[in-house]
N, C-alpha and C positions, 0 to 999 in steps of 0.2 A: 896347524898341525892337528889342532882339536877338531876343526871342521873335516879334515881329511879323514880322521879316526871315525867320526860320526857317519860319514857318507859310506865309508867301506864296511863298517858294521851294519848298517842299514841295509846295503845290497847283499850282503852275506846271509843275513837273516831272511830276507824276502826270497833270495834264489833257493836256499835250503828248504824254506817252506813249500814254495812252488814245485820243485824237484820232488820232494818226498811225498807230496800230497797224491801223486798219481802214480807212484812206483810200489812195486811189491817188496816186501822184506821179510826177514826172519824173526822180527821181534813180535812176540807172543802177545795175545790180548790181555788186559789187566786181570780179568777173572781166570783166564785160561792158564796164565803163567803159575797161578796158585794151584790150580786142581790138576795139572798134568800129573804131578807124582801120585795122585790117587788111583790112577789106572794100574799101577804097579804094587799097591798097597794091600791088596788082597780084600778089599771092601766089597767086591762083587758088583761094581758099577759098570754096566755094560754099554752105555752110550754117553757121548759127550754132554747131552742135554741133561741126562740124570746127574752126571757127575757136577755140572755147573749149579743145579737145584740143591744138591746135597751140600755143595761149599757154601752157597748163600745161606741156607738153612743153619749150618753149623756157625755161620759168621754172626747171624742174628742172635742165636741162642746164646753164644758166648758173651755177645754184648749185653744181652738181657741178664744174664747172671751177674756180670760185674756191675751193672747199673741198677740193681734191685728190681728187674722186670721191665725195664724201658727197653723200646725198639731202638734199632739203629738209627733211623731218622724220626722226626716228629710226626710226619704224616707219610702216607703211600698213596701214589696215583692209583686209579681204580683199573688197573691192569697188571700183568705180569711184568717185573722190573728186569731190564736187560743190562744194565751195568749198574756194578756195585763198587763204590770207592770209600776208603777209610785209611787215613794216614797211619792208623795202628798197623795196618796190614799193608806190607810193602814199603815203597820209599817214602821220603819226606814230601809234603805238599806244602808249598809255602804261599803267602799273600803276596810277596814282593817277587820281582820288581814291576809288576803289572798295574796298569790303571785300575783294573778291576781286581778285587780281592778272590781268592779262590772260593768257589762255591761249596767246598768240603770243609768241615771242621777237623780239628787235630785229633779227635777222638778222646774218650774218658781216661783220665790217668796220665795225660800226656801233657808236658810242658815244653813249649817251643819258643826258641828267641830268634828274632829276626832283626839285623841290623845292617846299616849300609851309609854309603856317602853319595851326594848328588850335586852335580855341578851343571850351571847352566849360563849361557851368555846372550845378551840381547844388546840392541841398540835403541836407545830412546830418542825418537825422532822429534824435531822442532820444539825443543824445551826452551821457554823464554828466559834470557838470561839479562838481568839488569845490571848496568855499568854506569859510571858517572856521565858517560856519553850518550846514554840512551839504552834501549832495549832491543835485543837481538835474539833470533832463534839459532839454536846449536843441537848437534846431535851428540848425545853422551852415551858411553860405553858402560855396560853395567855387567857385572858378575854376580852369581848367586851360588852360594855353598851351603848345603844342609847336611848336617851330622848330629847326633849319631843315628837318627831315623829308627830308634829302638822300638821294637813292638814285642810284648810278651803275650803269648797265646796259651791259654789253660783250659783243658777239658775237664769239666766237672759233671758228676751225677750220671750223665748219659752221653753217647756218641754224638747225639744231636745238639748238645749245649757246649758253648765255648765262650770264655770270657776273655776279653783283650785290653791290656794296657799300653799306652804308647806315648812316646815323648821325643822332640827334636828341636833343633836350633837352626835358624836361618841366619847367614850373614850376607848383607848386600854391600857391593863395592861398586862405587861410581866414579869414573874419571871424567871431571868436568874442567872448565876453564880455570878454576881456582885450586885444582889439585884433586887429590883422592879423597872420597868420602866413604867412610865405613860405617855400618850399623848392623848390630846384631839384634835379632827378634827371637823372642821365646815364644815358640808355637802353642804353648800350653800342654796340659795332660790330656790325653786321648783315652776314653773309656768306652768300651763297646761290648755287645753281647751278639755272637752269631749263633742263630738258630738254623740248623740243617733240616730243612722241610722235607725234601724228598729225593730219593735217588731217581736217575733217569729211567724213564720207561718209553721206549720207542721213540716218537717225536717229542714226547713231553720231557722237559729238561731236568737235570739235576738242579734243585732250586734251594736258595738259602736266603735268609734276610739278616742285615746287620745294622740295628739302630744303635746310634753311637752320640757321644756328647764330648765335646772339647771344652774345657775350662782354662781360659787364658788369663792368668793373674800373675804379674811380676813387679819387680821393683824398676826395671828398665823403663825410662820414658818412651821407648819405642815398641813396647810390649803392648799388644791390643788386650785391653782388659774387658772380656765379655765373655758370654757363653755361647757356643755354637751348637746346634742340634743338626742331626742328619740321619737318614736311613739309606741303606744301600740295598738293592735287590740284585742278587747274584744268581747267575744261571750258566749251565754249560751242556753240551752235547757230546758224547764219543761218536765221531762219525765213522771212523774205521779204527783198526786195532791201535793205531799209534797216532791218530789225529784227533785233536779236541777243538771245538768251537766254543768260546767262552765269551761272556759279557756282562755288564751291569747297568743298571739305570739308579741314579743317586740324586738325592734332594739335599741340600745343605742350607741352612739359614740361621741368621742370628736371633737369639732368644729376645733380645730386647729391640729388635728391628733397626739398629743403626747402620746394618750392613746389608748389601744386596743379597737376595736369595739367588742360588745358583743350582741349576738342573744340569746333570752330567750324563752323557750316555757313551759307552765304550764297548768295543766288540774287538775280538782278536783270534787269531788260530795259532795252536801250539802243536808242534810235531816232535815225536820222540824218534830220533836218528839211530842211536844206539842205546845200550842199556844205561849208559851214564851220561848222554849228551842229548840235550833238547834244544830246540829254538822256538821264537815266537815272532809274530808281527801283530801290531795292536793300534788300532786308531781310537782317538777319543775327542769328543766335542763337549764344551762347556757353554752354557747359555745363562747369562746373568739378567737380573730385572732392570739394571740401570746400565748396562753396557752391552755391546755386540758380542757375538760368539768368538770363542777361541777354538781352534783346531790343531791338533798334535797328531804326530805319528811316530811310532817307536818299533824297534827291532832289537832282539837280544838273544843271548845264549844262557842256557842253564847246565852247570856242570855238577853231577852228582859225585862227590868226593868218597861218600860212603852212603850207607842207606839212611843215615841220619843227619848228614852234613851236606849242604848245597852251597856252591858259589854261583853268583849270578853276574852277568855283565849287559848292559844296555846302553843305546844311545838313540836319540830322535831328533825331530825337527819339527818347529811350528809350521802350520800350513797357511797362516794368515798374519796379519801385523799385530793382532792382540795376543799371540803367543810368542814366546822367547824363539830366538833364532835356531838355536840348538841346545841339546842338553846330553849328558851322559852320566852314568852311575855304576856303582858296583855294591855288592852286598853279600852278607853270609847269612845262612839260616841254619840252626841247630836244633834238632829234636832230642829231648831227655827222656 
């Protein structure tokens, strides 16, 4: 049943992305949806270009006033910016449920809570099992449950600065020849700082960087007690009014050098179908220093319940034997 659900959601996500990417729609652009009312406001703006410029200037001025003179992003590309995003203006922008985090910050003065549940299933092949009569190889069924996947995102000082705190637990269940084995692992506390470097300008992407640290210390004998460091480079392009290409390049390593260094690359496409419904398809590859690559693909749907509340649903599959066979998850994001 779970595999059928995974396949169905993947097909639905891919079909809706492909169908919508080449179709015309009534959905307004991100900037245009904000500036259309200005034509009737008596401001004397005679062209769409002039109106867009007016809106972006007001947006930057408002941000500067709230943050003591800081600009909306930390830097600017050396050309006119064509797309402006800020979760303070418009609907909520979440980091989940993607492999890649969002390339935009929550905005100064905003607190955002993201939480969810993740399930995965895999078959561990050719595991040596010792018995009084000798050793043989067996395939073991494994289930993975992860909850609560909490992430607090807080915008402080300026729109380009965001602090993050996260926490979750993982439970492994393995069905072996001697019965079921359960192990619960504390993943540690995640601490990160996202810097919104620049908005998109033509083919130059919206760009952010997220350095982070995970401190794993717990009383459980199955908790990995070490410090993991990482840095994520996040980028995205608004291709059409409702089509966004996004991706990330990440490097994670153990501070003490006891665990392998992992380089990850992800890329995806997000389509806004209606005002409150979006879908996405995403690919991810991870490359370890002491193991082979792992490839995954996922698709999902985003449901905007209100401007500040988003519900997500996703499912995916591993593309080689080093990834789990399939996975699924759901979550909720709330902006305060």
